[in-house]
C-alpha positions in Angstrom: 0.0 0.0 -0.3 2.8 2.5 1.0 4.4 1.7 -2.5 1.3 2.4 -4.3 1.1 5.7 -2.2 4.8 6.6 -3.1 4.7 5.7 -6.6 1.1 6.7 -7.8 -0.9 8.6 -5.4 1.7 11.2 -4.1 3.1 12.3 -7.7 -0.7 12.7 -8.9 -1.7 14.8 -5.8 1.6 17.0 -6.2 0.6 17.6 -9.7 -2.8 18.7 -8.8 -1.8 21.4 -6.9 -0.8 23.5 -10.1 -4.5 22.7 -11.2 -6.1 26.2 -11.1 -7.1 29.4 -12.8 -6.8 29.7 -16.7 -4.6 26.4 -16.9 -7.5 24.5 -14.8 -10.3 25.5 -17.4 -8.3 24.9 -20.5 -7.5 21.4 -19.2 -11.0 20.6 -18.5 -12.6 21.7 -21.7 -9.6 20.1 -23.7 -11.6 16.9 -24.3 -14.2 18.6 -26.4 -11.8 19.2 -29.1 -9.5 15.9 -28.5 -12.6 13.4 -28.4 -13.9 14.7 -31.8 -10.2 15.2 -33.3 -9.5 11.6 -32.3 -12.7 10.3 -34.0 -12.0 11.8 -37.1 -8.3 12.2 -37.6 -7.6 8.2 -38.4 -10.1 8.4 -41.3 -8.8 11.7 -42.7 -6.6 10.5 -45.6 -8.8 7.7 -46.4 -11.8 10.2 -46.5 -9.8 12.2 -49.2 -8.7 9.2 -51.1 -12.4 8.0 -51.5 -13.2 11.5 -52.9 -10.6 11.3 -55.6 -7.6 13.0 -53.9 -4.3 10.9 -54.5 -1.4 10.2 -52.2 0.4 13.3 -54.0 -2.5 15.6 -53.6 -2.6 15.0 -50.0 1.1 15.8 -49.7 0.2 19.1 -51.6 -2.4 20.0 -49.2 -0.2 19.3 -46.3 2.6 21.2 -47.8 0.3 24.2 -48.6 -0.9 24.2 -44.9 2.3 24.2 -43.6 3.6 26.9 -45.8 0.7 29.0 -44.7 1.3 27.9 -41.2 4.9 29.6 -41.6 3.0 33.0 -42.5 0.8 32.7 -39.5 3.2 31.7 -37.0 5.2 34.9 -37.8 2.5 37.5 -37.1 0.9 35.3 -34.2 2.9 37.1 -31.7 1.8 40.7 -32.7 -1.7 39.2 -33.4 -1.7 37.9 -29.3 -0.3 41.0 -27.9 -2.4 43.3 -29.9 -5.9 41.7 -29.0 -5.2 39.4 -25.9 -4.5 35.9 -25.5 -8.2 35.1 -24.8 -10.0 36.9 -27.5 -7.0 35.8 -30.1 -7.8 32.1 -28.8 -11.6 32.6 -29.7 -11.7 34.1 -33.2 -8.9 32.0 -34.7 -10.0 28.8 -33.4 -13.3 29.4 -34.9 -11.5 30.3 -38.1 -9.3 27.5 -37.6 -11.4 24.8 -36.6 -15.0 25.3 -36.8 -15.2 26.8 -40.3 -12.9 23.7 -41.8 -14.9 21.1 -40.2 -18.1 22.2 -41.7 -16.2 22.5 -45.0 -14.9 18.6 -44.5 -18.5 17.8 -43.9 -19.4 18.8 -47.6 -16.4 18.2 -49.2 -16.7 16.9 -52.6 -13.0 17.1 -54.3 -9.5 18.4 -53.9 -10.4 21.9 -53.9 -12.6 21.5 -50.7 -9.7 20.1 -48.9 -7.3 22.8 -50.2 -9.7 25.5 -48.7 -9.9 23.9 -45.4 -6.1 23.4 -45.3 -5.7 27.4 -45.9 -8.3 28.1 -42.7 -6.8 25.5 -40.8 -3.5 27.0 -41.1 -4.4 30.0 -38.9 -4.3 27.3 -35.8 -0.6 28.4 -35.5 -2.1 31.9 -34.3 -4.0 29.8 -31.5 -1.3 28.0 -30.7 0.7 31.1 -29.7 -2.4 32.9 -28.2 -3.4 29.4 -26.2 0.2 28.7 -25.1 0.2 32.2 -23.6 -3.1 32.0 -21.9 -2.4 28.4 -20.4 1.2 29.1 -19.0 1.8 32.7 -18.4 0.3 32.9 -14.9 1.4 29.5 -13.8 4.9 29.0 -11.8 7.6 27.7 -13.9 8.0 24.7 -11.2 4.3 23.5 -11.8 4.7 23.7 -15.7 5.8 19.9 -16.2 2.9 18.9 -14.5 0.5 21.3 -16.1 1.8 20.2 -19.7 1.2 16.3 -18.4 -2.2 17.2 -17.5 -3.1 18.6 -21.2 -1.2 15.6 -22.8 -3.5 13.3 -20.4 -6.4 15.1 -21.0 -5.6 14.6 -25.1 -4.7 11.2 -24.4 -7.9 10.0 -22.6 -9.6 11.5 -25.8 -8.0 8.6 -27.7 -10.5 5.9 -25.9 -13.2 7.3 -28.0 -11.5 6.2 -31.3 -13.0 3.0 -31.8 -16.6 4.3 -31.9 -15.5 5.9 -35.2 -14.4 2.4 -36.6 -17.8 1.1 -35.6 -19.6 3.7 -37.3 -17.6 3.6 -40.6 -18.3 -0.2 -40.4 -22.2 0.4 -40.1 -22.4 3.6 -42.4 -19.3 3.4 -44.8 -16.3 5.4 -45.0 -17.4 8.7 -46.6 -20.8 9.1 -44.6 -19.2 8.3 -41.4 -16.7 10.6 -41.6 -19.1 13.2 -42.7 -20.9 12.7 -39.6 -17.7 12.8 -37.3 -16.8 16.1 -38.8 -20.2 17.5 -38.2 -19.9 16.3 -34.7 -16.5 17.9 -34.5 -18.1 21.3 -35.6 -20.3 21.3 -32.9 -18.1 19.8 -30.0 -15.1 22.2 -30.7 -17.4 25.4 -31.3 -18.9 24.8 -28.0 -15.5 24.0 -26.1 -14.1 27.4 -27.6 -17.2 29.6 -26.1 -16.9 27.8 -22.6 -13.2 28.1 -22.6 -13.7 31.9 -23.6 -16.3 32.4 -20.7 -14.4 30.9 -17.9 -10.9 32.3 -18.6 -9.5 35.5 -18.1 -6.8 37.8 -19.6 -3.3 36.6 -18.2 -1.4 39.5 -16.2 1.1 39.8 -19.1 -1.6 39.8 -21.7 -3.1 42.9 -20.2 0.1 45.0 -20.1 0.8 43.8 -23.8 -2.8 45.0 -25.1 -1.9 48.2 -23.8 1.9 48.8 -24.9 0.4 47.2 -28.3 -2.4 49.1 -28.8 -1.3 51.8 -31.5 2.1 49.8 -32.4 1.7 48.6 -36.1 3.2 45.3 -37.1 6.4 46.6 -38.8 7.4 48.3 -35.8 7.2 45.1 -34.0 10.3 43.9 -35.7 12.6 45.0 -33.1 10.9 43.0 -30.4 11.7 40.3 -32.8 15.3 40.7 -33.2 15.5 41.0 -29.3 13.6 37.9 -28.9 15.5 36.0 -31.5 19.1 36.9 -29.9 17.7 35.8 -26.4 16.4 32.2 -28.2 19.9 31.9 -30.1 21.9 32.5 -27.1 20.0 29.7 -25.1 21.3 26.3 -25.7 18.3 24.6 -24.0 15.9 26.7 -26.3 18.1 26.0 -29.6 18.0 22.4 -28.9 14.3 22.2 -27.9 13.7 24.1 -31.2 15.5 21.6 -33.2 13.6 18.8 -31.3 10.2 20.6 -32.0 11.1 20.8 -35.6 11.7 17.2 -35.8 8.7 16.0 -34.0 6.5 18.6 -36.3 7.6 16.5 -39.4 7.2 13.2 -37.3 3.6 14.4 -36.5 2.7 15.4 -40.1 3.8 12.2 -41.6 2.1 10.2 -39.1 -1.3 12.3 -39.1 -1.5 12.3 -43.1 -0.1 9.0 -43.8 -0.1 6.5 -41.0 -3.8 5.1 -42.3 -2.6 4.8 -45.7 0.5 2.7 -44.4 -2.0 0.6 -42.3 -4.4 -0.3 -45.0 -2.6 0.2 -48.2 0.9 -1.0 -46.9 0.2 -3.5 -44.3 -3.5 -4.7 -45.7 -5.4 -3.9 -42.4 -9.3 -3.4 -42.7 -10.1 0.4 -42.4 -12.7 -0.5 -39.7 -9.4 -1.8 -37.6 -7.3 1.3 -37.6 -9.3 3.0 -35.2 -8.7 0.2 -32.7 -5.2 1.6 -32.0 -5.4 4.7 -30.7 -6.8 3.7 -27.4 -4.4 1.0 -26.9 -1.8 3.9 -27.7 -3.7 5.8 -25.1 -3.2 3.1 -22.3 0.6 3.2 -22.9 0.6 6.6 -22.8 -1.0 7.5 -19.6 1.1 4.9 -17.9 4.2 6.8 -18.8 2.5 10.2 -17.8 1.8 8.5 -14.1 4.3 6.1 -13.6 7.7 7.4 -15.5 7.5 11.2 -16.0 7.5 12.0 -12.1 10.7 9.9 -12.0 12.6 11.7 -14.5 15.9 13.0 -13.6 18.2 12.6 -16.3 16.6 14.6 -19.1 19.2 13.6 -21.6 18.8 9.9 -21.0 14.9 10.0 -20.9 14.5 11.8 -24.0 17.3 9.3 -25.8 15.5 6.4 -24.8 11.7 7.5 -25.4 13.0 8.9 -29.0 14.8 6.0 -29.5 11.4 3.8 -29.1 9.8 6.1 -31.6 12.3 5.2 -34.2 12.1 1.6 -33.6 8.6 2.0 -33.4 8.6 3.1 -37.4 11.0 0.9 -38.3 8.5 -1.8 -36.9 5.5 -0.5 -39.2 7.9 -0.8 -42.3 8.9 -4.3 -42.0 5.3 -5.7 -40.4 4.1 -8.6 -42.2 1.2 -8.0 -44.3 -1.7 -8.6 -41.9 0.3 -8.9 -39.1 -1.5 -7.1 -35.9 1.0 -8.2 -33.5 3.8 -6.7 -34.8 1.6 -3.3 -35.5 0.7 -3.5 -31.6 4.3 -3.5 -30.9 4.8 -0.5 -33.0 2.1 1.5 -31.6 3.2 0.4 -27.9 7.1 1.7 -28.6 5.6 5.2 -30.3 2.9 5.6 -27.4 5.8 4.9 -24.7 8.4 7.2 -26.5 5.7 10.0 -27.1 4.5 9.8 -23.4 8.1 10.6 -22.0 9.5 12.8 -24.8 6.5 15.4 -25.3 5.8 17.1 -22.1 9.5 17.1 -21.5 10.3 19.1 -24.5 7.5 21.3 -24.2 8.6 22.3 -20.7 12.0 22.8 -22.1 10.8 25.4 -24.5 8.3 27.1 -22.0 10.8 27.6 -19.3 13.4 28.7 -22.0 11.3 32.2 -23.0 10.6 35.2 -20.7 7.2 36.0 -19.9 7.2 39.6 -21.1 8.4 38.3 -25.0 7.1 34.9 -24.8 4.3 35.8 -27.8 7.2 37.1 -29.9 9.7 34.3 -29.0 7.0 31.9 -29.7 6.0 33.6 -33.3 9.8 33.2 -34.3 10.1 29.6 -32.9 6.9 28.3 -34.8 7.8 30.5 -37.9 10.9 28.9 -38.3 9.5 25.5 -37.5 6.9 25.6 -40.3 9.3 27.4 -43.0 11.5 24.3 -42.4 8.5 21.7 -42.1 6.5 22.8 -45.2 8.2 20.7 -47.9 8.2 17.6 -46.1 4.3 17.1 -46.5 4.9 17.3 -50.8 7.9 14.9 -49.8 6.1 12.6 -47.7 3.5 12.5 -50.8 5.6 11.7 -53.3 7.2 9.1 -51.3 3.9 7.8 -50.3 3.0 7.4 -54.1 6.4 5.3 -54.7 5.2 2.9 -51.7 2.5 2.9 -49.2 4.9 1.8 -46.2 8.0 4.8 -47.3 6.5 7.2 -45.3 7.5 5.5 -42.1 10.9 5.6 -43.2 10.7 9.5 -43.2 9.4 9.3 -39.9 11.9 7.0 -38.8 14.5 9.0 -39.9 13.3 12.2 -37.8 13.2 10.3 -34.6 16.9 8.7 -35.2 18.2 12.6 -35.5 16.2 13.5 -32.4 17.5 11.0 -30.4 21.0 12.0 -31.3 20.0 15.4 -30.7 18.9 14.4 -27.2 22.5 14.0 -26.4 22.7 17.4 -26.0 20.4 18.4 -23.6 21.9 19.3 -20.0 22.0 16.0 -18.1 22.1 17.9 -14.6 18.7 19.7 -14.7 16.2 17.6 -13.1 12.8 17.5 -14.9 10.8 20.2 -12.9 13.6 22.9 -13.7 14.5 21.9 -17.2 11.4 20.8 -18.6 0.3 21.3 -27.5 3.1 18.9 -31.8 3.4 15.5 -31.0 6.3 12.8 -30.7 
């Protein structure tokens, strides 16, 4: 009993102490977005294929969206400071999720998906605004716990994914996916409104609204230079940035092409692919509760977790046709690696930024990130057209480089002092 208390209950109770204010609201409403997202995302690529978009078209859509995310990342800091974290989150969440989900409901061909991707690219403004709203009034030593709880909230949402498989099996791929996008529109829009109603503007946000009231975008470039110099001179921030870039490429490849790998590459039925997200969620939750509270050696934890992601992608590539056991093993390894690496890197980045320049610093980070990442959607599409299993080799390469980069992270910093896309 004492072992259970020390190993599970005490770490959870300690992390719950940070659970208040804007962070609490953001975490509590997160499943309204996460559940419906996890319902439709396994079938998004198959839905496009069924409506006549080929693999290269899927890759082009991903590349265009990523290129536009570069622009929105650049201006996201200025928008967030000028209009406030809370208001910006509401407006751009509606533009980047509510409207695109409606477009996806009625999509007919490539053009519909391209327009939806263009609007969805505005999510980069949300990422900056939401991150500031979520973390700015929280103490630095609580941020690992807060990011872990966000990850737990999102992971729990994955348990609902099999419902999508049942719906696809009963109604067919295209009708079922249209229904899932419709549910996403209703649930996500309600979530945005609730979050806006029960959060307040952060203390830093109030100051930045006043300071930015009469400041045009071009006059803010000086702040970008200052923030960039601070980031470039921070070794932890540079390493975290490089890890985030590779993570983003990995996530884009997996989100866009894993369902194609599983169905066209390995030969699993479409109704079965919704089973894997909840299984991965169990493993990831175990990592959050049992492994993250014990992370002391950041370098070792990142190296092992990213190495597990690398091996999981390799297993996907070599899985025998129709072999569910190997797919399960690959899913387990990637879920375990993601559960450890994700919150650690998020908190490394968060703690490396100064609160006064956080929005600007995040704008720089995500602008550079998406500028580097953008071509890989198109590249992955060409690779997928050459062979349906090949995209996981690209994903594996990003994780191998990430594991090597993890060796540059300072060993001596504990997780609480050293440490919303996706290992």
